[in-house]
C-alpha positions as CSV (number, residue, x, y, z in Angstrom):
1,M,22.1,49.1,-80.0
2,D,19.6,47.1,-82.1
3,C,17.9,49.8,-84.3
4,R,13.9,47.3,-83.2
5,K,14.7,48.5,-79.7
6,L,16.4,51.3,-79.2
7,K,17.5,52.5,-75.6
8,Y,16.5,56.4,-75.4
9,A,13.8,58.2,-74.0
10,E,10.3,59.0,-76.0
11,E,10.2,61.8,-78.0
12,S,14.1,62.5,-77.9
13,F,15.4,63.5,-80.9
14,D,13.9,65.8,-83.3
15,L,15.3,64.1,-86.7
16,I,15.7,60.5,-87.7
17,I,18.1,59.6,-90.9
18,D,18.2,56.1,-92.2
19,K,20.1,55.8,-94.7
20,S,19.5,52.6,-95.4
21,T,18.3,50.7,-92.6
22,I,14.6,50.1,-94.3
23,D,16.5,48.6,-97.0
24,A,19.0,46.2,-94.8
25,L,16.3,44.8,-93.0
26,L,14.7,44.0,-96.2
27,C,17.0,41.5,-96.7
28,G,16.7,39.5,-93.6
29,S,14.3,37.1,-92.1
30,R,11.1,38.4,-90.6
31,A,11.8,41.5,-93.5
32,F,8.4,43.1,-92.7
33,K,7.8,42.4,-89.0
34,N,11.5,44.1,-88.2
35,V,10.6,47.2,-90.2
36,A,7.5,47.6,-88.2
37,R,9.2,46.9,-85.5
38,L,12.2,50.0,-86.4
39,L,9.3,52.4,-87.4
40,R,7.6,51.8,-84.7
41,E,11.2,52.5,-82.5
42,G,11.7,55.5,-84.1
43,Q,8.4,57.0,-84.3
44,R,8.9,56.3,-80.2
45,V,11.6,58.5,-79.8
46,L,11.2,61.5,-82.5
47,R,9.8,64.5,-80.9
48,T,6.0,65.7,-81.9
49,G,6.5,67.3,-85.2
50,G,10.2,65.7,-85.7
51,Y,11.2,64.0,-88.8
52,Y,12.4,60.5,-90.0
53,M,14.0,60.9,-93.3
54,A,14.6,57.6,-95.1
55,I,16.9,57.3,-97.5
56,S,16.8,54.1,-100.0
57,Y,17.7,52.3,-103.2
58,G,14.4,50.8,-103.1
59,R,11.4,52.1,-105.0
60,P,8.8,53.9,-104.0
61,E,5.8,52.0,-104.0
62,A,7.9,49.7,-102.3
63,R,8.5,51.2,-99.4
64,E,5.8,53.7,-98.5
65,F,3.4,51.1,-97.3
66,H,5.4,50.3,-94.6
67,F,5.1,54.0,-92.7
68,K,1.3,53.6,-93.7
69,R,0.4,50.8,-91.3
70,D,-2.1,51.3,-88.8
71,H,0.6,51.3,-85.8
72,L,2.4,54.8,-87.3
73,R,1.5,57.8,-87.6
74,F,3.6,59.4,-90.0
75,D,2.5,62.3,-92.8
76,L,4.2,60.3,-95.6
77,Q,6.1,63.0,-98.9
78,T,8.3,61.2,-101.0
79,I,11.0,62.9,-103.1
80,K,11.8,60.6,-105.2
81,I,15.3,61.3,-107.6
82,E,15.9,59.8,-110.5
83,R,19.2,59.8,-113.2
84,E,19.5,59.9,-116.5
85,A,21.0,58.3,-119.0
86,N,23.7,61.4,-119.4
87,G,24.6,61.3,-115.6
88,H,22.0,65.0,-114.6
89,Q,19.5,64.0,-111.5
90,I,15.7,64.1,-111.7
91,V,14.2,65.3,-108.2
92,S,10.3,64.6,-108.8
93,T,8.3,65.2,-105.5
């Protein structure tokens, strides 16, 4: 199924987990337009109060603006996980 044109009814899901789908789309042609279409569709199939969880290797500042476009209405919360040289993880919000 094409993530930019989902075959689900509106408000079908409480949660969408995007594990690097945005990252993959950003590697192709018309990247920003395709990400905009993905997020529009994700928003369409999310129930009111639902969550869209995006897992990305990209820096938050390189991904967040996609969720802030005029045609979207996401309340954005970013949780950044960094790895220290000793292998431990640091979580910051």
